[in-house]
C-alpha positions, 0 to 999 in steps of 0.5 A: 696270667698263667705265665706270671703266676708261674714266675715266668716273667719273660714269657708273660711279658712276651704275651702282654707285648703281643696283646698291646700290638694286637690292640694297636693294630685291631680294626673297628670291624675286629673290635666289633666282632670281639664283642665283650672279649676285649683285646686291650690290656687292662689294669689286671694284665699289667698288675699280673706282670708287675706281680711276677717282677715283685715275686722275683725282687725286680722292683725296677722292672716292675716300675717300667711296666707300671709307667707303661701302664699309665702311659696307655691311659690306664689308672692304677688301682689298689692292687697296682700300688700294693704290687709296687710296694711289695716289689720294693719291700721284698728287695729290702728297699724300705725307701722305695716301698715308702715312696710308692705307699706315699704316692698311692696316698697322694693320688687318693687310692685307698690301700688295704692292709696289704700295702701298709703291712709290706712297708711295716714289715720292711721297716721291721727287717731294717731294724727300724721300729720307730718307722714301723710304728709310724706307719702303723699309726699312719695306717690307723689315721688313714682309716685302713684297719691294721690287722694282727699281722700289722701289730705283730710286725711292729712288736717284732721290730721292737723285740729285735731291739730288746725294747720292752716298753715299745712292745708293751705299748703296741700290745696295749694299743691293739687291745684298745683297738679290739685287734685280738693278740695271737700266739705270735703276739704273745711270743714276740712281746714276751721275747722283747722283755726277755731280751731286755731282761725285764721279767716283771714286764714279760709276766705282765704282758703274758698275763694280759694276753692270756687273761683275755681268754682267746689265746692259749700260749704255745711252747714258743710263748712259754719258752720266751718266759723261761728265757726272760727268767734266765736273762733276769738271773731268776732260776726259781721263775725259770723252773716255775714256768717250765712246771706251769708249761707241763701242767698246762698240757703244753709239751716242752721242747728241747729248747724249754729244758735247755734254757732252764739248764742255762739258768742253772749254769749261769748260777754255777749250780751243777747239781740243779743243772744235772737234775734238769738234764736227767729230768729232761731225759726222763720226760722223753726229750733227747738232749742235744749238744747245746743242752750238754754244753749248758751243763758243762758251762755250769762246771766252768762257773764252779771251776770243776774240771773233772765234772766238766770232762765227765759230762763231755765224755757222756755226751760223746758216748751217747752219740752226740757230736761235740761242736766248736762251742762245746769244746770251747766251753770245756777248754774254758774250764781248763783255762780257769783251772790253769790245767794246760795239759788237759787243755792241750789234750782237748785241743788235739781231740778237736782235730781227731773229731774233724773240728777246726778250733777257732781263735776262742779255743786257742785263746783258752789254751793260751790262758791255761798255760798262762795261769799255770805259769808257763809263758813259753808254752803260752807263746807256742800256742800264740805262734800257732795263730800267727802261723809260725808254729808247725802243727801235725794237724791242718789248720784253718788258714783264716786263723789270726791272733786277736788282742786277747791272744796277745794280751793273755800270752803277755800276761804269762810273762808279766806274772813273772816280771819278764817285762821285755817279753811283754813289750815285745808281744805288745809291739808285735800286736800293734804291728798287726794293727791291733791297738792296745786297750786298758787290759793290755796297759794293765798287763804291761804295767803289771810286768813293770811292777813285778820286775826287780827292781820295779821299772818306774820310768818305763811305767810312766813312759807306757802310761804317757804313750797310752794317754797320748792316743786318747784311749780310755783309762779305767781304774785297774791300770791306774791301781797298778801305776800307783803301786809302782810310782807312789801316791804323790807321783801318781797324782802328779801324773794324772794332773799333768796328763789331764786324765779323766778316770772312767768306770771299770 
Protein backbone atom coordinates (compact mmCIF):
# COMPACT_ATOMS: atom_id res chain seq x y z
CA UNK A 1 0.00 0.00 0.00
CA UNK A 2 2.84 2.41 0.86
CA UNK A 3 4.46 1.84 -2.55
CA UNK A 4 1.14 2.29 -4.36
CA UNK A 5 0.34 5.52 -2.49
CA UNK A 6 3.81 6.83 -3.35
CA UNK A 7 3.10 6.19 -7.03
CA UNK A 8 5.75 3.44 -7.21
CA UNK A 9 3.59 1.02 -9.20
CA UNK A 10 6.46 -1.29 -10.19
CA UNK A 11 7.53 -1.84 -6.56
CA UNK A 12 3.91 -2.28 -5.47
CA UNK A 13 3.40 -4.90 -8.19
CA UNK A 14 6.52 -6.74 -7.06
CA UNK A 15 5.22 -6.98 -3.50
CA UNK A 16 1.76 -8.08 -4.60
CA UNK A 17 3.24 -10.81 -6.81
CA UNK A 18 5.32 -12.03 -3.85
CA UNK A 19 2.15 -12.00 -1.79
CA UNK A 20 0.36 -14.09 -4.43
CA UNK A 21 3.26 -16.58 -4.55
CA UNK A 22 3.34 -16.83 -0.77
CA UNK A 23 -0.40 -17.50 -0.71
CA UNK A 24 -0.04 -20.28 -3.30
CA UNK A 25 2.93 -21.93 -1.56
CA UNK A 26 1.65 -21.58 2.00
CA UNK A 27 1.01 -24.90 3.82
CA UNK A 28 -1.96 -25.51 6.05
CA UNK A 29 0.34 -25.38 9.06
CA UNK A 30 1.66 -21.96 8.02
CA UNK A 31 -1.87 -20.69 7.55
CA UNK A 32 -2.89 -22.02 10.94
CA UNK A 33 0.08 -20.29 12.61
CA UNK A 34 -0.79 -16.97 10.89
CA UNK A 35 -4.19 -16.89 12.58
CA UNK A 36 -6.04 -13.73 11.50
CA UNK A 37 -2.96 -12.41 9.68
CA UNK A 38 -3.98 -13.77 6.28
CA UNK A 39 -1.36 -13.89 3.57
CA UNK A 40 -3.85 -14.06 0.68
CA UNK A 41 -4.17 -10.81 -1.33
CA UNK A 42 -7.63 -9.31 -0.92
CA UNK A 43 -9.72 -6.74 -2.79
CA UNK A 44 -7.91 -3.94 -0.95
CA UNK A 45 -4.51 -5.22 -2.12
CA UNK A 46 -5.54 -5.30 -5.76
CA UNK A 47 -7.41 -1.98 -5.55
CA UNK A 48 -4.24 -0.31 -4.24
CA UNK A 49 -2.31 -1.45 -7.33
CA UNK A 50 -5.13 -0.42 -9.66
CA UNK A 51 -5.29 2.99 -8.01
CA UNK A 52 -1.56 3.50 -8.52
CA UNK A 53 -2.04 2.69 -12.22
CA UNK A 54 -5.00 5.06 -12.35
CA UNK A 55 -2.97 7.89 -10.81
CA UNK A 56 -0.42 7.44 -13.61
CA UNK A 57 -3.11 7.26 -16.31
CA UNK A 58 -2.26 3.61 -17.07
CA UNK A 59 -5.77 2.30 -17.67
CA UNK A 60 -4.66 -0.84 -19.57
CA UNK A 61 -2.32 -1.83 -16.77
CA UNK A 62 -5.11 -1.28 -14.24
CA UNK A 63 -7.40 -3.53 -16.30
CA UNK A 64 -4.82 -6.34 -16.24
CA UNK A 65 -4.81 -6.27 -12.43
CA UNK A 66 -8.60 -6.07 -12.28
CA UNK A 67 -8.91 -9.23 -14.40
CA UNK A 68 -6.17 -10.89 -12.37
CA UNK A 69 -8.10 -10.13 -9.18
CA UNK A 70 -11.30 -11.60 -10.61
CA UNK A 71 -9.39 -14.71 -11.75
CA UNK A 72 -8.38 -15.39 -8.12
CA UNK A 73 -12.04 -15.48 -7.15
CA UNK A 74 -12.17 -12.07 -5.48
CA UNK A 75 -15.39 -10.13 -6.11
CA UNK A 76 -14.76 -6.50 -7.14
CA UNK A 77 -16.36 -3.89 -4.89
CA UNK A 78 -17.34 -0.23 -5.25
CA UNK A 79 -13.74 0.93 -4.79
CA UNK A 80 -12.51 -1.45 -7.51
CA UNK A 81 -14.97 -0.16 -10.08
CA UNK A 82 -14.46 3.47 -9.05
CA UNK A 83 -10.73 2.99 -9.56
CA UNK A 84 -11.20 1.56 -13.05
CA UNK A 85 -13.53 4.41 -13.97
CA UNK A 86 -10.99 6.93 -12.67
CA UNK A 87 -8.16 5.28 -14.63
CA UNK A 88 -9.98 5.78 -17.94
CA UNK A 89 -11.45 9.18 -17.07
CA UNK A 90 -8.02 10.58 -16.16
CA UNK A 91 -6.64 9.46 -19.49
CA UNK A 92 -9.45 11.24 -21.35
CA UNK A 93 -11.04 7.92 -22.35
CA UNK A 94 -14.73 8.74 -21.88
CA UNK A 95 -15.91 5.57 -23.62
CA UNK A 96 -13.71 3.43 -21.35
CA UNK A 97 -14.95 5.19 -18.22
CA UNK A 98 -18.55 4.71 -19.35
CA UNK A 99 -17.90 1.03 -20.07
CA UNK A 100 -16.72 0.41 -16.51
CA UNK A 101 -19.55 2.40 -14.98
CA UNK A 102 -22.03 0.39 -17.01
CA UNK A 103 -20.30 -2.85 -15.97
CA UNK A 104 -20.69 -1.91 -12.30
CA UNK A 105 -24.38 -1.17 -12.79
CA UNK A 106 -24.95 -4.47 -14.62
CA UNK A 107 -23.22 -6.51 -11.90
CA UNK A 108 -25.32 -4.85 -9.21
CA UNK A 109 -22.46 -2.98 -7.54
CA UNK A 110 -23.84 0.21 -6.06
CA UNK A 111 -21.52 3.07 -6.92
CA UNK A 112 -21.18 6.24 -4.91
CA UNK A 113 -20.85 9.77 -6.29
CA UNK A 114 -17.12 9.30 -7.00
CA UNK A 115 -17.58 6.95 -9.96
CA UNK A 116 -20.38 8.93 -11.55
CA UNK A 117 -18.54 12.21 -11.02
CA UNK A 118 -15.47 10.84 -12.79
CA UNK A 119 -17.55 9.97 -15.87
CA UNK A 120 -19.41 13.28 -15.76
CA UNK A 121 -16.10 15.19 -15.51
CA UNK A 122 -14.67 13.18 -18.43
CA UNK A 123 -17.72 14.06 -20.54
CA UNK A 124 -17.35 17.72 -19.57
CA UNK A 125 -13.67 17.70 -20.59
CA UNK A 126 -14.68 16.11 -23.89
CA UNK A 127 -17.01 19.09 -24.49
CA UNK A 128 -20.01 16.76 -24.40
CA UNK A 129 -22.55 18.43 -22.06
CA UNK A 130 -25.39 16.23 -23.32
CA UNK A 131 -23.54 13.09 -22.21
CA UNK A 132 -22.53 14.71 -18.90
CA UNK A 133 -26.13 15.62 -18.14
CA UNK A 134 -27.36 12.16 -19.20
CA UNK A 135 -25.08 10.53 -16.64
CA UNK A 136 -26.16 13.00 -13.96
CA UNK A 137 -29.78 12.09 -14.53
CA UNK A 138 -28.83 8.38 -14.62
CA UNK A 139 -27.14 8.92 -11.28
CA UNK A 140 -30.38 10.28 -9.84
CA UNK A 141 -32.33 7.38 -11.33
CA UNK A 142 -29.88 4.90 -9.74
CA UNK A 143 -30.51 6.52 -6.32
CA UNK A 144 -26.89 7.62 -6.08
CA UNK A 145 -27.23 11.17 -4.80
CA UNK A 146 -25.37 13.74 -6.94
CA UNK A 147 -23.42 16.30 -4.94
CA UNK A 148 -22.52 19.89 -5.78
CA UNK A 149 -19.43 18.64 -7.68
CA UNK A 150 -21.68 16.53 -9.94
CA UNK A 151 -23.86 19.49 -10.84
CA UNK A 152 -20.96 21.91 -11.22
CA UNK A 153 -19.25 19.60 -13.72
CA UNK A 154 -22.34 19.49 -15.92
CA UNK A 155 -22.96 23.24 -15.62
CA UNK A 156 -19.33 23.84 -16.57
CA UNK A 157 -19.76 21.60 -19.61
CA UNK A 158 -22.71 23.72 -20.77
CA UNK A 159 -20.74 26.88 -19.96
CA UNK A 160 -17.89 25.81 -22.26
CA UNK A 161 -20.44 25.53 -25.06
CA UNK A 162 -21.90 28.93 -24.15
CA UNK A 163 -25.30 27.31 -23.56
CA UNK A 164 -27.06 29.49 -20.99
CA UNK A 165 -30.26 27.43 -21.17
CA UNK A 166 -28.45 24.23 -20.22
CA UNK A 167 -26.63 25.92 -17.33
CA UNK A 168 -29.84 27.44 -15.98
CA UNK A 169 -31.68 24.12 -16.27
CA UNK A 170 -29.07 22.43 -14.05
CA UNK A 171 -29.15 25.24 -11.47
CA UNK A 172 -32.93 24.87 -11.23
CA UNK A 173 -32.59 21.07 -10.94
CA UNK A 174 -30.00 21.18 -8.16
CA UNK A 175 -32.08 23.66 -6.18
CA UNK A 176 -35.13 21.41 -6.58
CA UNK A 177 -33.08 18.43 -5.38
CA UNK A 178 -31.92 20.54 -2.39
CA UNK A 179 -28.26 20.50 -3.38
CA UNK A 180 -27.01 23.93 -2.39
CA UNK A 181 -25.18 25.88 -5.14
CA UNK A 182 -21.76 27.20 -4.13
CA UNK A 183 -19.50 29.94 -5.47
CA UNK A 184 -18.27 27.59 -8.20
CA UNK A 185 -21.86 27.01 -9.35
CA UNK A 186 -22.42 30.75 -9.40
CA UNK A 187 -19.26 31.45 -11.37
CA UNK A 188 -19.69 28.79 -14.07
CA UNK A 189 -23.44 29.33 -14.52
CA UNK A 190 -23.05 33.09 -14.95
CA UNK A 191 -20.05 32.46 -17.24
CA UNK A 192 -22.29 30.32 -19.48
CA UNK A 193 -24.66 33.26 -19.84
CA UNK A 194 -21.75 35.64 -20.44
CA UNK A 195 -20.45 33.45 -23.24
CA UNK A 196 -23.93 33.42 -24.77
CA UNK A 197 -24.24 37.21 -24.38
CA UNK A 198 -27.40 36.71 -22.28
CA UNK A 199 -27.14 39.45 -19.65
CA UNK A 200 -30.72 39.10 -18.37
CA UNK A 201 -30.31 35.38 -17.70
CA UNK A 202 -26.90 35.93 -16.07
CA UNK A 203 -28.42 38.38 -13.60
CA UNK A 204 -31.43 36.10 -13.00
CA UNK A 205 -29.20 33.11 -12.14
CA UNK A 206 -26.99 35.30 -9.95
CA UNK A 207 -30.05 36.55 -8.05
CA UNK A 208 -31.55 33.04 -7.75
CA UNK A 209 -28.41 31.63 -6.12
CA UNK A 210 -27.56 34.62 -3.90
CA UNK A 211 -31.16 35.07 -2.70
CA UNK A 212 -31.04 31.60 -1.11
CA UNK A 213 -28.80 33.24 1.48
CA UNK A 214 -26.17 30.52 1.70
CA UNK A 215 -23.75 31.54 -1.03
CA UNK A 216 -21.89 34.83 -0.97
CA UNK A 217 -20.53 35.76 -4.41
CA UNK A 218 -16.78 36.09 -4.75
CA UNK A 219 -14.67 37.98 -7.28
CA UNK A 220 -15.09 35.21 -9.87
CA UNK A 221 -18.89 35.47 -9.73
CA UNK A 222 -18.87 39.25 -10.06
CA UNK A 223 -16.28 39.10 -12.83
CA UNK A 224 -18.52 36.70 -14.74
CA UNK A 225 -21.41 39.17 -14.40
CA UNK A 226 -19.25 42.07 -15.56
CA UNK A 227 -18.11 39.96 -18.51
CA UNK A 228 -21.74 39.15 -19.36
CA UNK A 229 -22.50 42.88 -19.49
CA UNK A 230 -19.46 43.47 -21.72
CA UNK A 231 -20.48 40.68 -24.10
CA UNK A 232 -23.96 42.21 -24.26
CA UNK A 233 -22.41 45.62 -25.03
CA UNK A 234 -23.94 47.13 -21.86
CA UNK A 235 -21.31 49.40 -20.31
CA UNK A 236 -23.80 50.78 -17.78
CA UNK A 237 -24.44 47.32 -16.28
CA UNK A 238 -20.72 46.53 -16.35
CA UNK A 239 -20.04 49.66 -14.27
CA UNK A 240 -23.01 48.82 -12.01
CA UNK A 241 -21.67 45.38 -11.14
CA UNK A 242 -18.16 46.70 -10.52
CA UNK A 243 -19.65 49.25 -8.09
CA UNK A 244 -21.83 46.56 -6.45
CA UNK A 245 -18.76 44.42 -6.03
CA UNK A 246 -17.01 47.25 -4.18
CA UNK A 247 -19.98 48.06 -1.92
CA UNK A 248 -20.40 44.36 -1.10
CA UNK A 249 -16.90 44.25 0.30
CA UNK A 250 -15.53 41.99 -2.43
CA UNK A 251 -12.15 43.26 -3.60
CA UNK A 252 -12.07 43.66 -7.39
CA UNK A 253 -9.09 42.17 -9.17
CA UNK A 254 -7.19 43.45 -12.18
CA UNK A 255 -9.55 41.27 -14.24
CA UNK A 256 -12.61 43.11 -12.85
CA UNK A 257 -11.34 46.54 -13.85
CA UNK A 258 -9.86 45.38 -17.15
CA UNK A 259 -13.14 43.75 -18.20
CA UNK A 260 -14.93 47.09 -17.69
CA UNK A 261 -12.16 48.76 -19.70
CA UNK A 262 -12.93 46.32 -22.52
CA UNK A 263 -16.59 47.41 -22.40
CA UNK A 264 -15.64 51.05 -22.94
CA UNK A 265 -13.07 50.05 -25.55
CA UNK A 266 -15.69 48.21 -27.58
CA UNK A 267 -17.89 51.28 -27.44
CA UNK A 268 -14.95 53.44 -28.55
CA UNK A 269 -15.39 55.62 -25.46
CA UNK A 270 -11.82 56.71 -24.76
CA UNK A 271 -12.74 59.11 -21.95
CA UNK A 272 -14.56 56.42 -19.95
CA UNK A 273 -11.77 53.94 -20.59
CA UNK A 274 -9.19 56.46 -19.35
CA UNK A 275 -11.30 57.19 -16.26
CA UNK A 276 -11.54 53.45 -15.60
CA UNK A 277 -7.77 52.99 -15.76
CA UNK A 278 -7.14 55.94 -13.44
CA UNK A 279 -9.75 54.65 -10.94
CA UNK A 280 -8.09 51.25 -11.06
CA UNK A 281 -4.71 52.77 -10.17
CA UNK A 282 -6.26 54.94 -7.43
CA UNK A 283 -7.82 51.81 -5.88
CA UNK A 284 -4.37 50.28 -5.60
CA UNK A 285 -4.72 47.79 -8.45
CA UNK A 286 -1.71 47.63 -10.76
CA UNK A 287 -2.75 47.72 -14.40
CA UNK A 288 -1.16 45.08 -16.61
CA UNK A 289 -0.47 44.83 -20.32
CA UNK A 290 -4.02 43.58 -20.94
CA UNK A 291 -5.48 46.66 -19.19
CA UNK A 292 -3.43 49.05 -21.31
CA UNK A 293 -4.18 47.07 -24.47
CA UNK A 294 -7.91 47.52 -23.75
CA UNK A 295 -7.40 51.27 -23.46
CA UNK A 296 -5.38 51.36 -26.68
CA UNK A 297 -8.18 49.36 -28.33
CA UNK A 298 -10.60 52.15 -27.36
CA UNK A 299 -8.33 54.52 -29.29
CA UNK A 300 -8.47 52.10 -32.24
CA UNK A 301 -12.27 52.23 -32.25
CA UNK A 302 -12.12 56.02 -32.19
CA UNK A 303 -9.37 56.13 -34.82
CA UNK A 304 -7.17 58.24 -32.52
CA UNK A 305 -3.56 57.30 -33.35
CA UNK A 306 -1.98 60.03 -31.20
CA UNK A 307 -3.84 58.92 -28.08
CA UNK A 308 -3.12 55.26 -28.73
CA UNK A 309 0.59 56.05 -28.95
CA UNK A 310 0.42 58.16 -25.80
CA UNK A 311 -1.00 55.31 -23.71
CA UNK A 312 1.32 52.78 -25.29
CA UNK A 313 4.30 54.91 -24.27
CA UNK A 314 2.88 55.47 -20.77
CA UNK A 315 2.58 51.71 -20.39
CA UNK A 316 6.21 51.18 -21.36
CA UNK A 317 7.38 54.09 -19.18
CA UNK A 318 5.66 52.45 -16.20
CA UNK A 319 7.80 49.37 -16.73
CA UNK A 320 5.15 47.16 -18.27
CA UNK A 321 6.55 45.03 -21.09
CA UNK A 322 4.46 45.28 -24.24
CA UNK A 323 3.55 41.98 -25.86
CA UNK A 324 2.59 40.93 -29.37
CA UNK A 325 -1.10 41.59 -28.68
CA UNK A 326 -0.55 45.17 -27.47
CA UNK A 327 1.68 45.92 -30.48
CA UNK A 328 -0.92 44.36 -32.75
CA UNK A 329 -3.60 46.68 -31.31
CA UNK A 330 -1.35 49.72 -31.81
CA UNK A 331 -0.53 48.68 -35.37
CA UNK A 332 -4.24 48.25 -36.01
CA UNK A 333 -4.97 51.88 -35.14
CA UNK A 334 -2.14 52.94 -37.48
CA UNK A 335 -3.67 50.76 -40.20
CA UNK A 336 -7.13 52.27 -39.76
CA UNK A 337 -5.64 55.75 -40.06
CA UNK A 338 -3.50 54.79 -43.06
CA UNK A 339 -0.43 55.97 -41.15
CA UNK A 340 2.09 53.60 -42.72
CA UNK A 341 5.16 55.44 -41.42
CA UNK A 342 4.04 55.02 -37.82
CA UNK A 343 3.10 51.41 -38.50
CA UNK A 344 6.54 50.66 -39.92
CA UNK A 345 8.22 52.43 -37.01
CA UNK A 346 6.31 50.39 -34.42
CA UNK A 347 7.00 47.13 -36.22
CA UNK A 348 10.72 47.91 -36.00
CA UNK A 349 10.28 48.76 -32.30
CA UNK A 350 8.88 45.28 -31.72
CA UNK A 351 12.21 43.82 -32.75
CA UNK A 352 14.02 46.27 -30.47
CA UNK A 353 11.80 44.92 -27.65
CA UNK A 354 12.87 41.37 -28.60
CA UNK A 355 9.39 40.48 -29.80
CA UNK A 356 8.73 38.54 -32.99
CA UNK A 357 5.86 40.13 -34.94
CA UNK A 358 3.23 37.63 -36.02
CA UNK A 359 1.28 37.61 -39.27
CA UNK A 360 -1.43 39.85 -37.74
CA UNK A 361 1.18 42.56 -37.10
CA UNK A 362 2.47 42.35 -40.67
CA UNK A 363 -1.06 42.39 -42.07
CA UNK A 364 -1.72 45.63 -40.18
CA UNK A 365 1.38 47.24 -41.72
CA UNK A 366 0.31 46.03 -45.18
CA UNK A 367 -3.13 47.52 -44.53
CA UNK A 368 -1.64 50.86 -43.43
CA UNK A 369 0.37 51.07 -46.67
CA UNK A 370 -2.68 50.08 -48.72
CA UNK A 371 -4.87 52.74 -47.11
CA UNK A 372 -2.16 55.33 -47.66
CA UNK A 373 -2.18 54.50 -51.38
CA UNK A 374 1.26 52.88 -51.47
CA UNK A 375 0.84 49.49 -53.18
CA UNK A 376 4.59 49.14 -53.69
CA UNK A 377 5.27 49.42 -49.94
CA UNK A 378 2.34 47.10 -49.16
CA UNK A 379 3.92 44.47 -51.38
CA UNK A 380 7.35 44.93 -49.78
CA UNK A 381 5.83 43.96 -46.43
CA UNK A 382 4.02 41.06 -48.07
CA UNK A 383 7.42 39.89 -49.31
CA UNK A 384 8.67 39.86 -45.71
CA UNK A 385 6.03 37.21 -45.08
CA UNK A 386 6.92 35.19 -48.18
CA UNK A 387 10.61 35.34 -47.21
CA UNK A 388 11.62 37.20 -50.39
CA UNK A 389 12.41 40.51 -48.68
CA UNK A 390 15.60 40.83 -46.65
CA UNK A 391 15.27 42.33 -43.18
CA UNK A 392 17.77 43.75 -40.72
CA UNK A 393 15.99 41.72 -38.05
CA UNK A 394 15.86 37.98 -37.54
CA UNK A 395 12.40 36.79 -38.58
CA UNK A 396 10.24 33.94 -37.39
CA UNK A 397 10.89 31.13 -39.91
CA UNK A 398 7.31 29.88 -39.48
CA UNK A 399 5.80 33.15 -40.74
CA UNK A 400 3.69 32.74 -43.85
CA UNK A 401 1.21 35.01 -45.63
CA UNK A 402 -2.51 34.42 -45.17
CA UNK A 403 -5.44 35.16 -47.43
CA UNK A 404 -5.75 38.51 -45.65
CA UNK A 405 -2.09 39.32 -46.38
CA UNK A 406 -2.54 38.81 -50.12
CA UNK A 407 -5.98 40.36 -50.36
CA UNK A 408 -4.96 43.48 -48.43
CA UNK A 409 -1.87 43.98 -50.60
CA UNK A 410 -4.01 43.39 -53.70
CA UNK A 411 -6.49 45.97 -52.43
CA UNK A 412 -3.74 48.59 -52.57
CA UNK A 413 -3.32 47.93 -56.30
CA UNK A 414 -7.08 47.63 -56.85
CA UNK A 415 -7.69 51.12 -55.46
CA UNK A 416 -5.57 52.44 -58.34
CA UNK A 417 -7.11 50.20 -60.99
CA UNK A 418 -3.90 48.19 -61.39
CA UNK A 419 -5.75 44.98 -62.22
CA UNK A 420 -2.74 43.08 -63.62
CA UNK A 421 -0.98 43.34 -60.26
CA UNK A 422 -4.14 42.24 -58.47
CA UNK A 423 -4.42 39.22 -60.79
CA UNK A 424 -0.75 38.44 -60.16
CA UNK A 425 -1.14 38.46 -56.37
CA UNK A 426 -4.38 36.45 -56.41
CA UNK A 427 -2.75 33.86 -58.69
CA UNK A 428 0.29 33.66 -56.40
CA UNK A 429 -2.01 33.26 -53.38
CA UNK A 430 -3.84 30.35 -55.01
CA UNK A 431 -0.50 28.83 -55.98
CA UNK A 432 0.18 28.60 -52.24
CA UNK A 433 -3.01 26.62 -51.76
CA UNK A 434 -5.02 29.55 -50.39
CA UNK A 435 -8.41 29.73 -52.09
CA UNK A 436 -10.21 32.93 -53.01
CA UNK A 437 -13.13 34.06 -50.88
CA UNK A 438 -15.84 36.66 -51.45
CA UNK A 439 -13.54 39.48 -50.29
CA UNK A 440 -10.79 38.41 -52.69
CA UNK A 441 -13.37 38.43 -55.49
CA UNK A 442 -14.56 41.89 -54.42
CA UNK A 443 -10.99 43.24 -54.57
CA UNK A 444 -10.41 41.70 -58.00
CA UNK A 445 -13.66 43.11 -59.38
CA UNK A 446 -12.87 46.51 -57.82
CA UNK A 447 -9.61 46.56 -59.78
CA UNK A 448 -11.52 45.94 -63.02
CA UNK A 449 -14.05 48.61 -62.05
CA UNK A 450 -11.39 51.25 -61.36
CA UNK A 451 -9.28 50.57 -64.45
CA UNK A 452 -9.84 52.78 -67.49
CA UNK A 453 -11.51 51.55 -69.53
CA UNK A 454 -13.35 49.14 -67.25
CA UNK A 455 -12.50 45.49 -67.86
CA UNK A 456 -15.95 44.00 -68.37
CA UNK A 457 -14.82 40.75 -70.02
CA UNK A 458 -12.25 40.08 -67.31
CA UNK A 459 -14.85 40.78 -64.61
CA UNK A 460 -17.30 38.30 -66.13
CA UNK A 461 -14.57 35.66 -66.51
CA UNK A 462 -13.45 36.10 -62.88
CA UNK A 463 -17.06 35.82 -61.71
CA UNK A 464 -17.68 32.64 -63.72
CA UNK A 465 -14.45 31.09 -62.45
CA UNK A 466 -15.47 31.85 -58.87
CA UNK A 467 -18.96 30.39 -59.33
CA UNK A 468 -17.54 27.25 -60.97
CA UNK A 469 -15.74 26.49 -57.70
CA UNK A 470 -19.04 26.48 -55.78
CA UNK A 471 -17.79 29.22 -53.46
CA UNK A 472 -20.31 31.36 -51.52
CA UNK A 473 -21.46 34.56 -53.20
CA UNK A 474 -22.36 37.56 -51.06
CA UNK A 475 -23.69 41.00 -51.89
CA UNK A 476 -20.44 43.09 -51.88
CA UNK A 477 -18.83 41.47 -54.97
CA UNK A 478 -22.20 41.43 -56.75
CA UNK A 479 -22.62 45.17 -56.24
CA UNK A 480 -19.23 45.76 -57.87
CA UNK A 481 -20.05 43.35 -60.71
CA UNK A 482 -23.32 45.16 -61.40
CA UNK A 483 -21.52 48.51 -61.56
CA UNK A 484 -19.19 47.08 -64.24
CA UNK A 485 -21.57 45.17 -66.52
CA UNK A 486 -24.84 47.08 -65.98
CA UNK A 487 -28.15 45.94 -64.54
CA UNK A 488 -29.48 43.97 -67.51
CA UNK A 489 -26.29 42.00 -68.10
CA UNK A 490 -25.92 41.46 -64.36
CA UNK A 491 -29.34 39.79 -64.10
CA UNK A 492 -28.53 37.60 -67.08
CA UNK A 493 -25.21 36.51 -65.52
CA UNK A 494 -26.93 35.52 -62.29
CA UNK A 495 -29.55 33.52 -64.18
CA UNK A 496 -26.97 31.83 -66.45
CA UNK A 497 -24.90 30.72 -63.46
CA UNK A 498 -27.85 29.87 -61.20
CA UNK A 499 -26.49 32.12 -58.45
CA UNK A 500 -28.16 32.09 -55.04
CA UNK A 501 -27.16 35.22 -53.12
CA UNK A 502 -26.28 34.74 -49.43
CA UNK A 503 -26.33 37.47 -46.81
CA UNK A 504 -23.29 39.67 -46.45
